[in-house]
mmCIF entry with sequence, helices, sheets and N, C-alpha, C, O atoms, coordinates in Angstrom:
data_MODEL
# 
_entry.id   MODEL 
# 
_entity.id                         1 
_entity.type                       polymer 
_entity.pdbx_number_of_molecules   1 
# 
_entity_poly.entity_id                      1 
_entity_poly.type                           'polypeptide(L)' 
_entity_poly.nstd_linkage                   no 
_entity_poly.nstd_monomer                   no 
_entity_poly.pdbx_seq_one_letter_code       
;(UNK)(UNK)(UNK)(UNK)(UNK)(UNK)(UNK)(UNK)(UNK)(UNK)(UNK)(UNK)(UNK)(UNK)(UNK)(UNK)
(UNK)(UNK)(UNK)(UNK)(UNK)(UNK)(UNK)(UNK)(UNK)(UNK)(UNK)(UNK)(UNK)(UNK)(UNK)(UNK)
(UNK)(UNK)(UNK)(UNK)(UNK)(UNK)(UNK)(UNK)(UNK)(UNK)(UNK)(UNK)(UNK)(UNK)(UNK)(UNK)
(UNK)(UNK)(UNK)(UNK)(UNK)
;
_entity_poly.pdbx_seq_one_letter_code_can   XXXXXXXXXXXXXXXXXXXXXXXXXXXXXXXXXXXXXXXXXXXXXXXXXXXXX 
_entity_poly.pdbx_strand_id                 A 
# 
loop_
_entity_poly_seq.entity_id 
_entity_poly_seq.num 
_entity_poly_seq.mon_id 
_entity_poly_seq.hetero 
1 1  UNK n 
1 2  UNK n 
1 3  UNK n 
1 4  UNK n 
1 5  UNK n 
1 6  UNK n 
1 7  UNK n 
1 8  UNK n 
1 9  UNK n 
1 10 UNK n 
1 11 UNK n 
1 12 UNK n 
1 13 UNK n 
1 14 UNK n 
1 15 UNK n 
1 16 UNK n 
1 17 UNK n 
1 18 UNK n 
1 19 UNK n 
1 20 UNK n 
1 21 UNK n 
1 22 UNK n 
1 23 UNK n 
1 24 UNK n 
1 25 UNK n 
1 26 UNK n 
1 27 UNK n 
1 28 UNK n 
1 29 UNK n 
1 30 UNK n 
1 31 UNK n 
1 32 UNK n 
1 33 UNK n 
1 34 UNK n 
1 35 UNK n 
1 36 UNK n 
1 37 UNK n 
1 38 UNK n 
1 39 UNK n 
1 40 UNK n 
1 41 UNK n 
1 42 UNK n 
1 43 UNK n 
1 44 UNK n 
1 45 UNK n 
1 46 UNK n 
1 47 UNK n 
1 48 UNK n 
1 49 UNK n 
1 50 UNK n 
1 51 UNK n 
1 52 UNK n 
1 53 UNK n 
# 
_struct_asym.id          A 
_struct_asym.entity_id   1 
# 
loop_
_struct_conf.conf_type_id 
_struct_conf.id 
_struct_conf.pdbx_PDB_helix_id 
_struct_conf.beg_label_comp_id 
_struct_conf.beg_label_asym_id 
_struct_conf.beg_label_seq_id 
_struct_conf.pdbx_beg_PDB_ins_code 
_struct_conf.end_label_comp_id 
_struct_conf.end_label_asym_id 
_struct_conf.end_label_seq_id 
_struct_conf.pdbx_end_PDB_ins_code 
_struct_conf.beg_auth_comp_id 
_struct_conf.beg_auth_asym_id 
_struct_conf.beg_auth_seq_id 
_struct_conf.end_auth_comp_id 
_struct_conf.end_auth_asym_id 
_struct_conf.end_auth_seq_id 
_struct_conf.pdbx_PDB_helix_class 
_struct_conf.details 
_struct_conf.pdbx_PDB_helix_length 
HELX_P HELX_P1 AA1 UNK A 2  ? UNK A 7  ? UNK A 2  UNK A 7  1 ? 6  
HELX_P HELX_P2 AA2 UNK A 10 ? UNK A 13 ? UNK A 10 UNK A 13 1 ? 4  
HELX_P HELX_P3 AA3 UNK A 24 ? UNK A 33 ? UNK A 24 UNK A 33 1 ? 10 
# 
_struct_conf_type.id          HELX_P 
_struct_conf_type.criteria    ? 
_struct_conf_type.reference   ? 
# 
_struct_sheet.id               AA1 
_struct_sheet.type             ? 
_struct_sheet.number_strands   2 
_struct_sheet.details          ? 
# 
_struct_sheet_order.sheet_id     AA1 
_struct_sheet_order.range_id_1   1 
_struct_sheet_order.range_id_2   2 
_struct_sheet_order.offset       ? 
_struct_sheet_order.sense        parallel 
# 
loop_
_struct_sheet_range.sheet_id 
_struct_sheet_range.id 
_struct_sheet_range.beg_label_comp_id 
_struct_sheet_range.beg_label_asym_id 
_struct_sheet_range.beg_label_seq_id 
_struct_sheet_range.pdbx_beg_PDB_ins_code 
_struct_sheet_range.end_label_comp_id 
_struct_sheet_range.end_label_asym_id 
_struct_sheet_range.end_label_seq_id 
_struct_sheet_range.pdbx_end_PDB_ins_code 
_struct_sheet_range.beg_auth_comp_id 
_struct_sheet_range.beg_auth_asym_id 
_struct_sheet_range.beg_auth_seq_id 
_struct_sheet_range.end_auth_comp_id 
_struct_sheet_range.end_auth_asym_id 
_struct_sheet_range.end_auth_seq_id 
AA1 1 UNK A 16 ? UNK A 20 ? UNK A 16 UNK A 20 
AA1 2 UNK A 40 ? UNK A 44 ? UNK A 40 UNK A 44 
# 
loop_
_atom_site.group_PDB 
_atom_site.id 
_atom_site.type_symbol 
_atom_site.label_atom_id 
_atom_site.label_alt_id 
_atom_site.label_comp_id 
_atom_site.label_asym_id 
_atom_site.label_entity_id 
_atom_site.label_seq_id 
_atom_site.pdbx_PDB_ins_code 
_atom_site.Cartn_x 
_atom_site.Cartn_y 
_atom_site.Cartn_z 
_atom_site.occupancy 
_atom_site.B_iso_or_equiv 
_atom_site.pdbx_formal_charge 
_atom_site.auth_seq_id 
_atom_site.auth_comp_id 
_atom_site.auth_asym_id 
_atom_site.auth_atom_id 
_atom_site.pdbx_PDB_model_num 
ATOM 1   N N  . UNK A 1 1  ? -5.602  -7.809 -5.475  1.00 0.00 ? 1  UNK A N  1 
ATOM 2   C CA . UNK A 1 1  ? -5.814  -7.217 -4.170  1.00 0.00 ? 1  UNK A CA 1 
ATOM 3   C C  . UNK A 1 1  ? -6.494  -5.857 -4.279  1.00 0.00 ? 1  UNK A C  1 
ATOM 4   O O  . UNK A 1 1  ? -7.437  -5.568 -3.543  1.00 0.00 ? 1  UNK A O  1 
ATOM 5   N N  . UNK A 1 2  ? -6.013  -5.024 -5.197  1.00 0.00 ? 2  UNK A N  1 
ATOM 6   C CA . UNK A 1 2  ? -6.604  -3.707 -5.357  1.00 0.00 ? 2  UNK A CA 1 
ATOM 7   C C  . UNK A 1 2  ? -8.086  -3.793 -5.800  1.00 0.00 ? 2  UNK A C  1 
ATOM 8   O O  . UNK A 1 2  ? -8.921  -3.013 -5.343  1.00 0.00 ? 2  UNK A O  1 
ATOM 9   N N  . UNK A 1 3  ? -8.392  -4.742 -6.685  1.00 0.00 ? 3  UNK A N  1 
ATOM 10  C CA . UNK A 1 3  ? -9.795  -4.917 -7.096  1.00 0.00 ? 3  UNK A CA 1 
ATOM 11  C C  . UNK A 1 3  ? -10.689 -5.302 -5.919  1.00 0.00 ? 3  UNK A C  1 
ATOM 12  O O  . UNK A 1 3  ? -11.835 -4.860 -5.832  1.00 0.00 ? 3  UNK A O  1 
ATOM 13  N N  . UNK A 1 4  ? -10.172 -6.111 -5.035  1.00 0.00 ? 4  UNK A N  1 
ATOM 14  C CA . UNK A 1 4  ? -10.922 -6.520 -3.830  1.00 0.00 ? 4  UNK A CA 1 
ATOM 15  C C  . UNK A 1 4  ? -11.136 -5.319 -2.943  1.00 0.00 ? 4  UNK A C  1 
ATOM 16  O O  . UNK A 1 4  ? -12.245 -5.118 -2.447  1.00 0.00 ? 4  UNK A O  1 
ATOM 17  N N  . UNK A 1 5  ? -10.115 -4.514 -2.725  1.00 0.00 ? 5  UNK A N  1 
ATOM 18  C CA . UNK A 1 5  ? -10.247 -3.345 -1.870  1.00 0.00 ? 5  UNK A CA 1 
ATOM 19  C C  . UNK A 1 5  ? -11.252 -2.324 -2.449  1.00 0.00 ? 5  UNK A C  1 
ATOM 20  O O  . UNK A 1 5  ? -12.037 -1.722 -1.717  1.00 0.00 ? 5  UNK A O  1 
ATOM 21  N N  . UNK A 1 6  ? -11.205 -2.150 -3.781  1.00 0.00 ? 6  UNK A N  1 
ATOM 22  C CA . UNK A 1 6  ? -12.104 -1.203 -4.425  1.00 0.00 ? 6  UNK A CA 1 
ATOM 23  C C  . UNK A 1 6  ? -13.536 -1.724 -4.471  1.00 0.00 ? 6  UNK A C  1 
ATOM 24  O O  . UNK A 1 6  ? -14.463 -0.930 -4.633  1.00 0.00 ? 6  UNK A O  1 
ATOM 25  N N  . UNK A 1 7  ? -13.747 -3.022 -4.333  1.00 0.00 ? 7  UNK A N  1 
ATOM 26  C CA . UNK A 1 7  ? -15.074 -3.587 -4.464  1.00 0.00 ? 7  UNK A CA 1 
ATOM 27  C C  . UNK A 1 7  ? -15.926 -3.394 -3.197  1.00 0.00 ? 7  UNK A C  1 
ATOM 28  O O  . UNK A 1 7  ? -17.145 -3.562 -3.247  1.00 0.00 ? 7  UNK A O  1 
ATOM 29  N N  . UNK A 1 8  ? -15.308 -3.050 -2.084  1.00 0.00 ? 8  UNK A N  1 
ATOM 30  C CA . UNK A 1 8  ? -16.013 -2.944 -0.839  1.00 0.00 ? 8  UNK A CA 1 
ATOM 31  C C  . UNK A 1 8  ? -16.118 -1.493 -0.380  1.00 0.00 ? 8  UNK A C  1 
ATOM 32  O O  . UNK A 1 8  ? -15.119 -0.776 -0.314  1.00 0.00 ? 8  UNK A O  1 
ATOM 33  N N  . UNK A 1 9  ? -17.310 -1.082 -0.071  1.00 0.00 ? 9  UNK A N  1 
ATOM 34  C CA . UNK A 1 9  ? -17.545 0.304  0.383   1.00 0.00 ? 9  UNK A CA 1 
ATOM 35  C C  . UNK A 1 9  ? -16.798 0.597  1.664   1.00 0.00 ? 9  UNK A C  1 
ATOM 36  O O  . UNK A 1 9  ? -16.367 1.729  1.884   1.00 0.00 ? 9  UNK A O  1 
ATOM 37  N N  . UNK A 1 10 ? -16.640 -0.399 2.510   1.00 0.00 ? 10 UNK A N  1 
ATOM 38  C CA . UNK A 1 10 ? -15.966 -0.196 3.800   1.00 0.00 ? 10 UNK A CA 1 
ATOM 39  C C  . UNK A 1 10 ? -14.551 0.366  3.587   1.00 0.00 ? 10 UNK A C  1 
ATOM 40  O O  . UNK A 1 10 ? -14.119 1.231  4.349   1.00 0.00 ? 10 UNK A O  1 
ATOM 41  N N  . UNK A 1 11 ? -13.841 -0.096 2.590   1.00 0.00 ? 11 UNK A N  1 
ATOM 42  C CA . UNK A 1 11 ? -12.479 0.340  2.386   1.00 0.00 ? 11 UNK A CA 1 
ATOM 43  C C  . UNK A 1 11 ? -12.414 1.750  1.827   1.00 0.00 ? 11 UNK A C  1 
ATOM 44  O O  . UNK A 1 11 ? -11.337 2.344  1.783   1.00 0.00 ? 11 UNK A O  1 
ATOM 45  N N  . UNK A 1 12 ? -13.527 2.289  1.405   1.00 0.00 ? 12 UNK A N  1 
ATOM 46  C CA . UNK A 1 12 ? -13.523 3.693  0.928   1.00 0.00 ? 12 UNK A CA 1 
ATOM 47  C C  . UNK A 1 12 ? -13.714 4.678  2.068   1.00 0.00 ? 12 UNK A C  1 
ATOM 48  O O  . UNK A 1 12 ? -13.544 5.885  1.893   1.00 0.00 ? 12 UNK A O  1 
ATOM 49  N N  . UNK A 1 13 ? -14.074 4.148  3.261   1.00 0.00 ? 13 UNK A N  1 
ATOM 50  C CA . UNK A 1 13 ? -14.295 5.040  4.404   1.00 0.00 ? 13 UNK A CA 1 
ATOM 51  C C  . UNK A 1 13 ? -13.363 4.751  5.577   1.00 0.00 ? 13 UNK A C  1 
ATOM 52  O O  . UNK A 1 13 ? -13.160 5.601  6.444   1.00 0.00 ? 13 UNK A O  1 
ATOM 53  N N  . UNK A 1 14 ? -12.795 3.541  5.596   1.00 0.00 ? 14 UNK A N  1 
ATOM 54  C CA . UNK A 1 14 ? -11.887 3.154  6.668   1.00 0.00 ? 14 UNK A CA 1 
ATOM 55  C C  . UNK A 1 14 ? -10.466 3.091  6.126   1.00 0.00 ? 14 UNK A C  1 
ATOM 56  O O  . UNK A 1 14 ? -10.245 2.676  4.988   1.00 0.00 ? 14 UNK A O  1 
ATOM 57  N N  . UNK A 1 15 ? -9.508  3.503  6.943   1.00 0.00 ? 15 UNK A N  1 
ATOM 58  C CA . UNK A 1 15 ? -8.121  3.461  6.456   1.00 0.00 ? 15 UNK A CA 1 
ATOM 59  C C  . UNK A 1 15 ? -7.635  2.021  6.275   1.00 0.00 ? 15 UNK A C  1 
ATOM 60  O O  . UNK A 1 15 ? -7.956  1.131  7.063   1.00 0.00 ? 15 UNK A O  1 
ATOM 61  N N  . UNK A 1 16 ? -6.852  1.821  5.209   1.00 0.00 ? 16 UNK A N  1 
ATOM 62  C CA . UNK A 1 16 ? -6.231  0.541  4.920   1.00 0.00 ? 16 UNK A CA 1 
ATOM 63  C C  . UNK A 1 16 ? -4.731  0.793  4.860   1.00 0.00 ? 16 UNK A C  1 
ATOM 64  O O  . UNK A 1 16 ? -4.279  1.759  4.245   1.00 0.00 ? 16 UNK A O  1 
ATOM 65  N N  . UNK A 1 17 ? -3.965  -0.077 5.501   1.00 0.00 ? 17 UNK A N  1 
ATOM 66  C CA . UNK A 1 17 ? -2.501  0.079  5.446   1.00 0.00 ? 17 UNK A CA 1 
ATOM 67  C C  . UNK A 1 17 ? -1.912  -1.201 4.854   1.00 0.00 ? 17 UNK A C  1 
ATOM 68  O O  . UNK A 1 17 ? -2.151  -2.305 5.343   1.00 0.00 ? 17 UNK A O  1 
ATOM 69  N N  . UNK A 1 18 ? -1.133  -1.017 3.784   1.00 0.00 ? 18 UNK A N  1 
ATOM 70  C CA . UNK A 1 18 ? -0.443  -2.126 3.154   1.00 0.00 ? 18 UNK A CA 1 
ATOM 71  C C  . UNK A 1 18 ? 1.030   -1.969 3.498   1.00 0.00 ? 18 UNK A C  1 
ATOM 72  O O  . UNK A 1 18 ? 1.628   -0.933 3.206   1.00 0.00 ? 18 UNK A O  1 
ATOM 73  N N  . UNK A 1 19 ? 1.611   -2.972 4.107   1.00 0.00 ? 19 UNK A N  1 
ATOM 74  C CA . UNK A 1 19 ? 2.993   -2.913 4.570   1.00 0.00 ? 19 UNK A CA 1 
ATOM 75  C C  . UNK A 1 19 ? 3.826   -3.950 3.797   1.00 0.00 ? 19 UNK A C  1 
ATOM 76  O O  . UNK A 1 19 ? 3.376   -5.051 3.483   1.00 0.00 ? 19 UNK A O  1 
ATOM 77  N N  . UNK A 1 20 ? 5.067   -3.529 3.511   1.00 0.00 ? 20 UNK A N  1 
ATOM 78  C CA . UNK A 1 20 ? 5.984   -4.450 2.828   1.00 0.00 ? 20 UNK A CA 1 
ATOM 79  C C  . UNK A 1 20 ? 7.430   -4.020 3.084   1.00 0.00 ? 20 UNK A C  1 
ATOM 80  O O  . UNK A 1 20 ? 7.727   -2.836 3.240   1.00 0.00 ? 20 UNK A O  1 
ATOM 81  N N  . UNK A 1 21 ? 8.323   -5.022 3.121   1.00 0.00 ? 21 UNK A N  1 
ATOM 82  C CA . UNK A 1 21 ? 9.753   -4.729 3.148   1.00 0.00 ? 21 UNK A CA 1 
ATOM 83  C C  . UNK A 1 21 ? 10.261  -4.393 1.769   1.00 0.00 ? 21 UNK A C  1 
ATOM 84  O O  . UNK A 1 21 ? 11.259  -3.684 1.632   1.00 0.00 ? 21 UNK A O  1 
ATOM 85  N N  . UNK A 1 22 ? 9.597   -4.886 0.745   1.00 0.00 ? 22 UNK A N  1 
ATOM 86  C CA . UNK A 1 22 ? 10.009  -4.661 -0.631  1.00 0.00 ? 22 UNK A CA 1 
ATOM 87  C C  . UNK A 1 22 ? 9.501   -3.317 -1.145  1.00 0.00 ? 22 UNK A C  1 
ATOM 88  O O  . UNK A 1 22 ? 8.384   -2.910 -0.826  1.00 0.00 ? 22 UNK A O  1 
ATOM 89  N N  . UNK A 1 23 ? 10.302  -2.640 -1.924  1.00 0.00 ? 23 UNK A N  1 
ATOM 90  C CA . UNK A 1 23 ? 9.861   -1.331 -2.411  1.00 0.00 ? 23 UNK A CA 1 
ATOM 91  C C  . UNK A 1 23 ? 9.255   -1.407 -3.804  1.00 0.00 ? 23 UNK A C  1 
ATOM 92  O O  . UNK A 1 23 ? 8.466   -0.539 -4.177  1.00 0.00 ? 23 UNK A O  1 
ATOM 93  N N  . UNK A 1 24 ? 9.605   -2.419 -4.574  1.00 0.00 ? 24 UNK A N  1 
ATOM 94  C CA . UNK A 1 24 ? 9.073   -2.545 -5.931  1.00 0.00 ? 24 UNK A CA 1 
ATOM 95  C C  . UNK A 1 24 ? 7.580   -2.691 -5.952  1.00 0.00 ? 24 UNK A C  1 
ATOM 96  O O  . UNK A 1 24 ? 6.905   -2.069 -6.772  1.00 0.00 ? 24 UNK A O  1 
ATOM 97  N N  . UNK A 1 25 ? 7.042   -3.515 -5.051  1.00 0.00 ? 25 UNK A N  1 
ATOM 98  C CA . UNK A 1 25 ? 5.597   -3.701 -5.056  1.00 0.00 ? 25 UNK A CA 1 
ATOM 99  C C  . UNK A 1 25 ? 4.897   -2.453 -4.514  1.00 0.00 ? 25 UNK A C  1 
ATOM 100 O O  . UNK A 1 25 ? 3.786   -2.146 -4.946  1.00 0.00 ? 25 UNK A O  1 
ATOM 101 N N  . UNK A 1 26 ? 5.507   -1.739 -3.595  1.00 0.00 ? 26 UNK A N  1 
ATOM 102 C CA . UNK A 1 26 ? 4.895   -0.514 -3.089  1.00 0.00 ? 26 UNK A CA 1 
ATOM 103 C C  . UNK A 1 26 ? 4.875   0.557  -4.176  1.00 0.00 ? 26 UNK A C  1 
ATOM 104 O O  . UNK A 1 26 ? 3.893   1.291  -4.286  1.00 0.00 ? 26 UNK A O  1 
ATOM 105 N N  . UNK A 1 27 ? 5.922   0.666  -4.976  1.00 0.00 ? 27 UNK A N  1 
ATOM 106 C CA . UNK A 1 27 ? 5.936   1.591  -6.068  1.00 0.00 ? 27 UNK A CA 1 
ATOM 107 C C  . UNK A 1 27 ? 4.853   1.278  -7.100  1.00 0.00 ? 27 UNK A C  1 
ATOM 108 O O  . UNK A 1 27 ? 4.188   2.178  -7.611  1.00 0.00 ? 27 UNK A O  1 
ATOM 109 N N  . UNK A 1 28 ? 4.685   -0.027 -7.400  1.00 0.00 ? 28 UNK A N  1 
ATOM 110 C CA . UNK A 1 28 ? 3.668   -0.440 -8.342  1.00 0.00 ? 28 UNK A CA 1 
ATOM 111 C C  . UNK A 1 28 ? 2.281   -0.073 -7.791  1.00 0.00 ? 28 UNK A C  1 
ATOM 112 O O  . UNK A 1 28 ? 1.449   0.469  -8.519  1.00 0.00 ? 28 UNK A O  1 
ATOM 113 N N  . UNK A 1 29 ? 2.042   -0.358 -6.545  1.00 0.00 ? 29 UNK A N  1 
ATOM 114 C CA . UNK A 1 29 ? 0.738   -0.071 -5.941  1.00 0.00 ? 29 UNK A CA 1 
ATOM 115 C C  . UNK A 1 29 ? 0.493   1.447  -5.959  1.00 0.00 ? 29 UNK A C  1 
ATOM 116 O O  . UNK A 1 29 ? -0.617  1.878  -6.271  1.00 0.00 ? 29 UNK A O  1 
ATOM 117 N N  . UNK A 1 30 ? 1.478   2.241  -5.641  1.00 0.00 ? 30 UNK A N  1 
ATOM 118 C CA . UNK A 1 30 ? 1.277   3.699  -5.650  1.00 0.00 ? 30 UNK A CA 1 
ATOM 119 C C  . UNK A 1 30 ? 0.933   4.187  -7.058  1.00 0.00 ? 30 UNK A C  1 
ATOM 120 O O  . UNK A 1 30 ? 0.086   5.064  -7.227  1.00 0.00 ? 30 UNK A O  1 
ATOM 121 N N  . UNK A 1 31 ? 1.583   3.623  -8.051  1.00 0.00 ? 31 UNK A N  1 
ATOM 122 C CA . UNK A 1 31 ? 1.299   3.972  -9.452  1.00 0.00 ? 31 UNK A CA 1 
ATOM 123 C C  . UNK A 1 31 ? -0.161  3.588  -9.783  1.00 0.00 ? 31 UNK A C  1 
ATOM 124 O O  . UNK A 1 31 ? -0.872  4.366  -10.419 1.00 0.00 ? 31 UNK A O  1 
ATOM 125 N N  . UNK A 1 32 ? -0.600  2.411  -9.359  1.00 0.00 ? 32 UNK A N  1 
ATOM 126 C CA . UNK A 1 32 ? -1.958  1.988  -9.627  1.00 0.00 ? 32 UNK A CA 1 
ATOM 127 C C  . UNK A 1 32 ? -2.990  2.802  -8.862  1.00 0.00 ? 32 UNK A C  1 
ATOM 128 O O  . UNK A 1 32 ? -4.070  3.073  -9.385  1.00 0.00 ? 32 UNK A O  1 
ATOM 129 N N  . UNK A 1 33 ? -2.687  3.184  -7.672  1.00 0.00 ? 33 UNK A N  1 
ATOM 130 C CA . UNK A 1 33 ? -3.612  3.933  -6.824  1.00 0.00 ? 33 UNK A CA 1 
ATOM 131 C C  . UNK A 1 33 ? -3.713  5.385  -7.195  1.00 0.00 ? 33 UNK A C  1 
ATOM 132 O O  . UNK A 1 33 ? -4.790  5.977  -7.125  1.00 0.00 ? 33 UNK A O  1 
ATOM 133 N N  . UNK A 1 34 ? -2.596  5.968  -7.591  1.00 0.00 ? 34 UNK A N  1 
ATOM 134 C CA . UNK A 1 34 ? -2.586  7.408  -7.841  1.00 0.00 ? 34 UNK A CA 1 
ATOM 135 C C  . UNK A 1 34 ? -2.939  8.176  -6.576  1.00 0.00 ? 34 UNK A C  1 
ATOM 136 O O  . UNK A 1 34 ? -2.643  7.749  -5.460  1.00 0.00 ? 34 UNK A O  1 
ATOM 137 N N  . UNK A 1 35 ? -3.570  9.301  -6.780  1.00 0.00 ? 35 UNK A N  1 
ATOM 138 C CA . UNK A 1 35 ? -3.986  10.157 -5.648  1.00 0.00 ? 35 UNK A CA 1 
ATOM 139 C C  . UNK A 1 35 ? -5.452  9.992  -5.294  1.00 0.00 ? 35 UNK A C  1 
ATOM 140 O O  . UNK A 1 35 ? -5.965  10.720 -4.444  1.00 0.00 ? 35 UNK A O  1 
ATOM 141 N N  . UNK A 1 36 ? -6.139  9.048  -5.932  1.00 0.00 ? 36 UNK A N  1 
ATOM 142 C CA . UNK A 1 36 ? -7.581  8.924  -5.766  1.00 0.00 ? 36 UNK A CA 1 
ATOM 143 C C  . UNK A 1 36 ? -8.007  8.170  -4.535  1.00 0.00 ? 36 UNK A C  1 
ATOM 144 O O  . UNK A 1 36 ? -9.189  8.176  -4.193  1.00 0.00 ? 36 UNK A O  1 
ATOM 145 N N  . UNK A 1 37 ? -7.092  7.526  -3.864  1.00 0.00 ? 37 UNK A N  1 
ATOM 146 C CA . UNK A 1 37 ? -7.478  6.654  -2.703  1.00 0.00 ? 37 UNK A CA 1 
ATOM 147 C C  . UNK A 1 37 ? -6.666  7.037  -1.489  1.00 0.00 ? 37 UNK A C  1 
ATOM 148 O O  . UNK A 1 37 ? -5.748  6.309  -1.113  1.00 0.00 ? 37 UNK A O  1 
ATOM 149 N N  . UNK A 1 38 ? -6.970  8.138  -0.876  1.00 0.00 ? 38 UNK A N  1 
ATOM 150 C CA . UNK A 1 38 ? -6.174  8.593  0.308   1.00 0.00 ? 38 UNK A CA 1 
ATOM 151 C C  . UNK A 1 38 ? -6.330  7.678  1.521   1.00 0.00 ? 38 UNK A C  1 
ATOM 152 O O  . UNK A 1 38 ? -5.503  7.735  2.431   1.00 0.00 ? 38 UNK A O  1 
ATOM 153 N N  . UNK A 1 39 ? -7.354  6.846  1.561   1.00 0.00 ? 39 UNK A N  1 
ATOM 154 C CA . UNK A 1 39 ? -7.520  5.966  2.709   1.00 0.00 ? 39 UNK A CA 1 
ATOM 155 C C  . UNK A 1 39 ? -6.662  4.689  2.641   1.00 0.00 ? 39 UNK A C  1 
ATOM 156 O O  . UNK A 1 39 ? -6.633  3.900  3.585   1.00 0.00 ? 39 UNK A O  1 
ATOM 157 N N  . UNK A 1 40 ? -5.963  4.499  1.504   1.00 0.00 ? 40 UNK A N  1 
ATOM 158 C CA . UNK A 1 40 ? -5.076  3.370  1.370   1.00 0.00 ? 40 UNK A CA 1 
ATOM 159 C C  . UNK A 1 40 ? -3.655  3.876  1.536   1.00 0.00 ? 40 UNK A C  1 
ATOM 160 O O  . UNK A 1 40 ? -3.143  4.607  0.688   1.00 0.00 ? 40 UNK A O  1 
ATOM 161 N N  . UNK A 1 41 ? -3.026  3.488  2.622   1.00 0.00 ? 41 UNK A N  1 
ATOM 162 C CA . UNK A 1 41 ? -1.659  3.963  2.927   1.00 0.00 ? 41 UNK A CA 1 
ATOM 163 C C  . UNK A 1 41 ? -0.674  2.852  2.663   1.00 0.00 ? 41 UNK A C  1 
ATOM 164 O O  . UNK A 1 41 ? -0.931  1.694  2.994   1.00 0.00 ? 41 UNK A O  1 
ATOM 165 N N  . UNK A 1 42 ? 0.452   3.194  2.071   1.00 0.00 ? 42 UNK A N  1 
ATOM 166 C CA . UNK A 1 42 ? 1.502   2.256  1.759   1.00 0.00 ? 42 UNK A CA 1 
ATOM 167 C C  . UNK A 1 42 ? 2.682   2.538  2.713   1.00 0.00 ? 42 UNK A C  1 
ATOM 168 O O  . UNK A 1 42 ? 3.150   3.672  2.819   1.00 0.00 ? 42 UNK A O  1 
ATOM 169 N N  . UNK A 1 43 ? 3.145   1.498  3.393   1.00 0.00 ? 43 UNK A N  1 
ATOM 170 C CA . UNK A 1 43 ? 4.210   1.672  4.368   1.00 0.00 ? 43 UNK A CA 1 
ATOM 171 C C  . UNK A 1 43 ? 5.377   0.718  4.058   1.00 0.00 ? 43 UNK A C  1 
ATOM 172 O O  . UNK A 1 43 ? 5.194   -0.490 3.914   1.00 0.00 ? 43 UNK A O  1 
ATOM 173 N N  . UNK A 1 44 ? 6.539   1.284  3.964   1.00 0.00 ? 44 UNK A N  1 
ATOM 174 C CA . UNK A 1 44 ? 7.733   0.473  3.785   1.00 0.00 ? 44 UNK A CA 1 
ATOM 175 C C  . UNK A 1 44 ? 8.262   0.097  5.158   1.00 0.00 ? 44 UNK A C  1 
ATOM 176 O O  . UNK A 1 44 ? 8.550   0.958  5.990   1.00 0.00 ? 44 UNK A O  1 
ATOM 177 N N  . UNK A 1 45 ? 8.381   -1.181 5.374   1.00 0.00 ? 45 UNK A N  1 
ATOM 178 C CA . UNK A 1 45 ? 8.958   -1.688 6.627   1.00 0.00 ? 45 UNK A CA 1 
ATOM 179 C C  . UNK A 1 45 ? 10.464  -1.705 6.508   1.00 0.00 ? 45 UNK A C  1 
ATOM 180 O O  . UNK A 1 45 ? 10.993  -1.970 5.428   1.00 0.00 ? 45 UNK A O  1 
ATOM 181 N N  . UNK A 1 46 ? 11.162  -1.430 7.585   1.00 0.00 ? 46 UNK A N  1 
ATOM 182 C CA . UNK A 1 46 ? 12.605  -1.370 7.601   1.00 0.00 ? 46 UNK A CA 1 
ATOM 183 C C  . UNK A 1 46 ? 13.199  -2.456 8.494   1.00 0.00 ? 46 UNK A C  1 
ATOM 184 O O  . UNK A 1 46 ? 12.613  -2.843 9.505   1.00 0.00 ? 46 UNK A O  1 
ATOM 185 N N  . UNK A 1 47 ? 14.355  -2.927 8.103   1.00 0.00 ? 47 UNK A N  1 
ATOM 186 C CA . UNK A 1 47 ? 15.094  -3.920 8.863   1.00 0.00 ? 47 UNK A CA 1 
ATOM 187 C C  . UNK A 1 47 ? 16.343  -3.226 9.422   1.00 0.00 ? 47 UNK A C  1 
ATOM 188 O O  . UNK A 1 47 ? 16.396  -2.000 9.513   1.00 0.00 ? 47 UNK A O  1 
ATOM 189 N N  . UNK A 1 48 ? 17.303  -3.997 9.779   1.00 0.00 ? 48 UNK A N  1 
ATOM 190 C CA . UNK A 1 48 ? 18.572  -3.452 10.255  1.00 0.00 ? 48 UNK A CA 1 
ATOM 191 C C  . UNK A 1 48 ? 19.230  -2.633 9.152   1.00 0.00 ? 48 UNK A C  1 
ATOM 192 O O  . UNK A 1 48 ? 19.081  -2.965 7.976   1.00 0.00 ? 48 UNK A O  1 
ATOM 193 N N  . UNK A 1 49 ? 19.956  -1.568 9.502   1.00 0.00 ? 49 UNK A N  1 
ATOM 194 C CA . UNK A 1 49 ? 20.584  -0.723 8.490   1.00 0.00 ? 49 UNK A CA 1 
ATOM 195 C C  . UNK A 1 49 ? 21.445  -1.469 7.464   1.00 0.00 ? 49 UNK A C  1 
ATOM 196 O O  . UNK A 1 49 ? 21.601  -1.013 6.331   1.00 0.00 ? 49 UNK A O  1 
ATOM 197 N N  . UNK A 1 50 ? 21.995  -2.599 7.858   1.00 0.00 ? 50 UNK A N  1 
ATOM 198 C CA . UNK A 1 50 ? 22.847  -3.341 6.960   1.00 0.00 ? 50 UNK A CA 1 
ATOM 199 C C  . UNK A 1 50 ? 22.085  -4.285 5.999   1.00 0.00 ? 50 UNK A C  1 
ATOM 200 O O  . UNK A 1 50 ? 22.651  -4.807 5.038   1.00 0.00 ? 50 UNK A O  1 
ATOM 201 N N  . UNK A 1 51 ? 20.820  -4.480 6.284   1.00 0.00 ? 51 UNK A N  1 
ATOM 202 C CA . UNK A 1 51 ? 19.967  -5.369 5.466   1.00 0.00 ? 51 UNK A CA 1 
ATOM 203 C C  . UNK A 1 51 ? 19.443  -4.600 4.261   1.00 0.00 ? 51 UNK A C  1 
ATOM 204 O O  . UNK A 1 51 ? 19.196  -3.397 4.344   1.00 0.00 ? 51 UNK A O  1 
ATOM 205 N N  . UNK A 1 52 ? 19.275  -5.294 3.150   1.00 0.00 ? 52 UNK A N  1 
ATOM 206 C CA . UNK A 1 52 ? 18.732  -4.681 1.951   1.00 0.00 ? 52 UNK A CA 1 
ATOM 207 C C  . UNK A 1 52 ? 17.524  -5.494 1.488   1.00 0.00 ? 52 UNK A C  1 
ATOM 208 O O  . UNK A 1 52 ? 17.537  -6.723 1.566   1.00 0.00 ? 52 UNK A O  1 
ATOM 209 N N  . UNK A 1 53 ? 16.474  -4.811 1.004   1.00 0.00 ? 53 UNK A N  1 
ATOM 210 C CA . UNK A 1 53 ? 15.308  -5.568 0.499   1.00 0.00 ? 53 UNK A CA 1 
ATOM 211 C C  . UNK A 1 53 ? 15.669  -6.279 -0.813  1.00 0.00 ? 53 UNK A C  1 
ATOM 212 O O  . UNK A 1 53 ? 14.828  -6.964 -1.395  1.00 0.00 ? 53 UNK A O  1 
# 
């Protein structure tokens, strides 16, 4: 997915939001992205307070 996003010039100028309930994949993506891609935002979705990812 990251290779596809990096391959298109559009994603370097337009904001991209990746959403997930899971935190493991968001942490992995953050590690891969570093600080070089500020237009790619990672968002953790939340459920009920008693639910766990």
